[in-house]
N, C-alpha and C positions, 0 to 999 in steps of 0.2 A: 487468483493465485499471486502471492507475493513474489517479487523477483528474488531468485536464489542463485548464488554463485557456487557451482560445484567444482571442487578440486579433487584430483585423484592421483596420488604419487605412487608409482609401482614400488613394491618391495620384492627383491629377487633372491633366489637361492644362489649357491655358488656355481651353478651352471647357466646363470642368466635366465632362468625360468621364473616367471611371475608367480609368486605364492600368496601375495596379499597386496592390499593397497592401503595407503594412509588417506583417509577421507577428510577433506577440508571444505568447510562451508562458510559462506557469509550471507547475511540476511538481506543486504542491499548494496548497491554500487556506491553509496556514500561512505561506506565503511572503508577507511583508507589504511587500516592496519594491514601489513603485509601478511600473506598466507603463512609464512614461516613463524610469525608471532601469534598464530591462532591460539585462542584460549577457550575457556569453558563456554562462552557464548556460542561458539560453533557447534558444540554438542547439543545445545537447546535447539538450534536451527535444524539439526539432523532429525530431531523428534518431529518438528513441523514438516520437514521435507519427506520423511519416510513414506507417508501415504501418497505424496505427489509424484515422487520419482521412483520409489521402490528401490531400496538399497540392494536387494538381491539382483536387480537388473543392472545396477551400476557395477557390481563386483563379480557377477557370474557365480561361480562356485568357490570363490576365494574369500578370505577373511578381510575385514576392514578395521584398521586401527583408527581410533579417534582420541584426540587429546581432551583430557578432563581435569578439573580441579576438585578440591575437597567438597565444595558446595554442590557440584553436580553429582558426585559419587554418593552424597548423603541424600539426594532427592529420590523420590519414587520413579522418576523418569528413567532411571538406569534400567529398570526391569521391563520397560516398554520395547527395548531393542532386542533383536534376535540373538540369543546367546551362542548359536551355532556359527554366527558370522562376525561378531563384534569382539574386538580386543580393546579394553579401556587402557588408554595410554596416559599414565599419571605424570603430570608436569614436574620438572625438577624443583620448582619453587613451592610445591605443596608442603604444608607443615604436617609432619608425621607424628601424630599423637595417638593416645589410646583409642579414641573414637574412630579414627581413620583405620587403625589396625583391625578393630572389631568389624567395621564395615567391609573391609577387603576380604576378611575371612568369610563373611556372609555371601559376598559376591562370588567368591570361588566355590562355595558350597552349592550355589545355584547353577554352576556350570559355566560361568563366564571366565574369560582369560584376562590377565592383567599384565601390562608392560610398564617399565620405567623408561622415560625418555630423557635424552640429553645427559646421560651419565658420564662423568669424567673422573670420579673417585667414589670409593665406598667408605662410609664412616658409620658410627654407631647408629645414626639416624636411619640410614638405609638398611643396616643389619636387621633391624626390627621388622622391616617390610619384606625382605627378600624371601622368606618362606612362602609368601602368598603370590610371588611373581613368577610368571611363565616366560617372559621375554625381557631382556635388558638391551635397550638401544644405547649404544656407546657413540658419543660424538667424537669421531676419530680426527676431525679437523682441529680439535683443541689440544691434542695430545702428541708429544714427541714419541718416537719409537719405543724408548725404554719405559716411558710412563705407561704406554699402551700395554706392553708386555706384563708389567706389574699389575695393572688393573685386571687384565684377563685372568691372571693367576688367582687373584682374589675372588673373582666372579665364579671361577670353576668350583668353588666350595659348595655351590648350590646347583641343583639340576635345572638350569635355565638355558634357553636358547639365546645366543648372542647375535645381535643385529648391529651392523656398522652403519651409522647414519652420517650424512654429510660427505659421502664418497663422491668426489668431484672429478676423478680421472681414473683411467684404467690401471695405472701403476698402483694407486692406493687400493683399488679393488683387488688386484692380484695379491698384495701384501696382506690384506684382511683375510682373504681366503686361505693363504698360507698359515696365518695365525689362528685359524680354526673358527672364524665367524661362520655362523649358519646362514645368515641372511645379510643382504646389502641394500642400502637405499641411497639414492643420489641421482644426478643427471649424467653420470659418466657414460652410460650406454647410448646416449643420444648425441654425443659430441664427436665430431669427426676426428679420427686419428690417422693423419696422413703420414705414411712412411715411404720415403723415397725408394723407388724401385720395387715396391711391394707387389707381389704377383697375386692375381685374383684366384681364389680357390677354384679348382676345376669344376666342381658341382655348380658353383655360382656362375662360372664362365659359360657353361652350357645353357643355363637359364637366361643369361644376358643375351646370348646369340639368338635364342628362341624369341625373346622379347623384341629384339631388333627386327626379326623377320615379320612379327605380327604388327609392330608399330609402322613399319615401312610398307605395309599392305602387300607383302610378297604373295606369290602364288601358293595355293593350298598344298600343291605337291612339294614345294620347298619346305613348308612348315612340317608336313608329314614326314619328309626325309630326315629332318633334324630330330623329330620325336622318335623315329625308329632307332636312332643311335643312343637313345636314352630310355632303356626298358622301364626304369622306375617311374619316369614321367608318363610314359605311355600307359602303364598300369593304372596310375592315379587318375589320368584323364578318363580312361574307359570306366573306371569305378565311379567317378564323379558323374559322368554323363548318364550311366545306367541308373544311378541313384536318383538323379534329377528327373529321369524319364520314366518314373514309376507309372505304370498303367499302359505302357506301350506293349504292343503285341510281341515284339522280338527284342532280344538283348542285342545291344550294339557291340560288335567285336572289331569293327574297322576303325583305325585311327582317323582316316579321312572322313568317315561318316560322323565320328565323334566331333571332329572339328566343325563340320557343317552344322551339326545339331547345336553345339555350344554357341557358335558364332564368334566372330573375331574379337568383339569388344569384351565378351565374357572370358574368352581365352586369354586376352591380354591381361585382364584383372587377375585371373588365376595364376598366371606366370609371375606377375608382380608380387603377389603375396607369397608364392613359393620361393622366390628369391630370398626372402627373409627367413624361411624355414629350412633352408639347406643346411645340412649337417656341417658343424665345424670340425676341425682336425681332432679335437678332444672328444668328439661324439655328441656335443651339446648343440642346441639350436638357439637362435637369437630370439627367444620368446618375447623379451621386452620390446625388441624392434618390430616383431610381427604385430604385437598389440598396438604399439604407437603408430606404426605406419598404416595399419588397418583403420584405426580411429581417424587419423588425419585424412586418409583418402575418402572415407565415407562422409565425414563431417564436411569436408570441403565440397564434395558433390552435393550434399543437402543444402549448403549455403548457396551454391550456384543455382540450384533448383528454385530456391526462394527468390534469388536475384533475377533469374531469367527462366521462368517456368517452361517455356516452349523450345528452348535452345538445347536440344539433346547433345549436340556436339560440344557445347560449352560444359555441360555436366560431365561428359566423359573426360574432357581435358582437365577439369578440376580434380576428378578422382585420381587421375594419373599424377598430377602435380603433388597431391597429398602423399601418395605412396612413394613416389620417387624422391621426396624431400629428405629421406634418411638413407638413400642409396650410397651416398659418399661415405657415411659412417660404416655401412655394411661392408663395402668393398675396399675401403681404405684408399680411395681415389679422390682427387679434387672434383668438385661438382662441375667445374668448367669443362673438364675432360669428358665426363659422363654426358653432359648436355650436347657436346660436340659429336660424340659417338652416336647418340640417339637421334640426332637431327630433328628435334622436336620444334613445334611452332614457337614464334617469337614471344608471345604472351606467356607461354609455359617456361621458356628459358629465362625470361625476365623475372618471373616469380621465383624460380629455383635459385638463380644466381644473386639477386639483389632485393627480393621481396617487393618488386615494383609492379605496377599495374593492378587491375582488379583482383586477379588470382593471387598476386603477391601480397597484397594487403590482407586478403582473407586468410592466407597461410600464416602471415605474421600474427593475426588475431588468434589463431589456434595455438601457435607456439607460445604467445604471451599467456594464454589461459593455462597451458600445460605447466608453467612454472609459477603460477599464482600472481602474475603482474596484472591485478584487476583494474588498476587505473589505466593501464595501456589498453586493456580489453574494452573498457567503457569508452575510451577515446576513439578507438577504431570503429566500434559499433556506431557511435555518433557520426563518424566520418562516412561510413558506408550508407547509413540512412534508411535501410530497409529491414533491419532486424533490431529488436530490443533484447534485453538480457534474458527475459523469460523465454522468448522464442529461441534464442541461441541455446539456452540450457536444455530445452526440449529436443532440439536437433542433436545436441551432444548425447543425450540419453539414447536417442534412436541409433546414433553411431556406435555407442558403447555396446548396446545389445547386439548389433550386427557384428561388431568386431569380436565379441565373446563367442558368438556362434561360429565365425570363421576360424578363430583360434582353436576352438574345440575340434573342428573338422580337420584342420591342418595337423594337429597333434595326433589325431586318430589315424592319419595316413602315414605319419612319419615312422 
């Protein structure tokens, strides 16, 4: 198997739910082009990779956007990809001529979807293509407010979905939603927003209290009492245990019994994931954070297993570091305050606060991979010395499949 770099950038709706991914691939670690400059070569790698990784496993039930140029669109390889899951994202630099228009009509007739990427204006060239387009990705970082309003007005002439790309902060995300964008893409959801004096949402505060009790190895009766004050949590706990205990003679109705069956480590993991799924004041959930935190936790655990196969305690600490790495973003608190509150071990706090130590470097590896910094990924993999790119990609695929399953389970319970 050739070494493959798999990149997956979430695309969100206006309630921060993940509705699609942009898929980014590189064929080897010597390719130093940044992932944001990805061109048609990556589409060819997807063809090679489809049988190795399984695109449906990477995306779950969601669609995948891939950047393509005219050469790839004209090739027979287009129809090798699953039309139910793929959106062809035409680069802004593509020459729009009669041959391309004809090809896009054929692609649409066969049931595929087409997106335009990096749009900052509409001219006669784009006018010809717009009737075949499903999604328009607007580069909001290149437009002033008035320019953006004028562009949106022009785009409304066609029945297309509007996707704001290059959304780098929550204020931009808010404005884009107000202006009627259907989808958003950027790293705003994973960046801490620290507001002085911000209060933790009560639903998350209850979960954090429960997490503290579990982490600090409190008595089962104390954990049980905290759960009794949270009927929703108690219900989900019993539902999960009874689902997992298929084949048992009796249904579990006791919270204490459910805790004993599940075990502290699994209870801890369940609470950590639920922290991200707690309802916001507007009724939405942090779907993007659930997904990212789940992938980080599982991938960091898998890396720890590859590093120290027999150290179960190390595996558990790795999972917790991965999931907790976005807790500052979720709660709007400084990570230093959260680390102090949780009273976790030094190697975990070093990892979360400064990316130092074994766990810290492995977390830095995952974060670099999330944003397509492949040179950094290669450097850290070489530094660690026990994983190559092929092995890392396989672990990531396993983590993605697990995270998709967890996300579906959490959404079904919300």
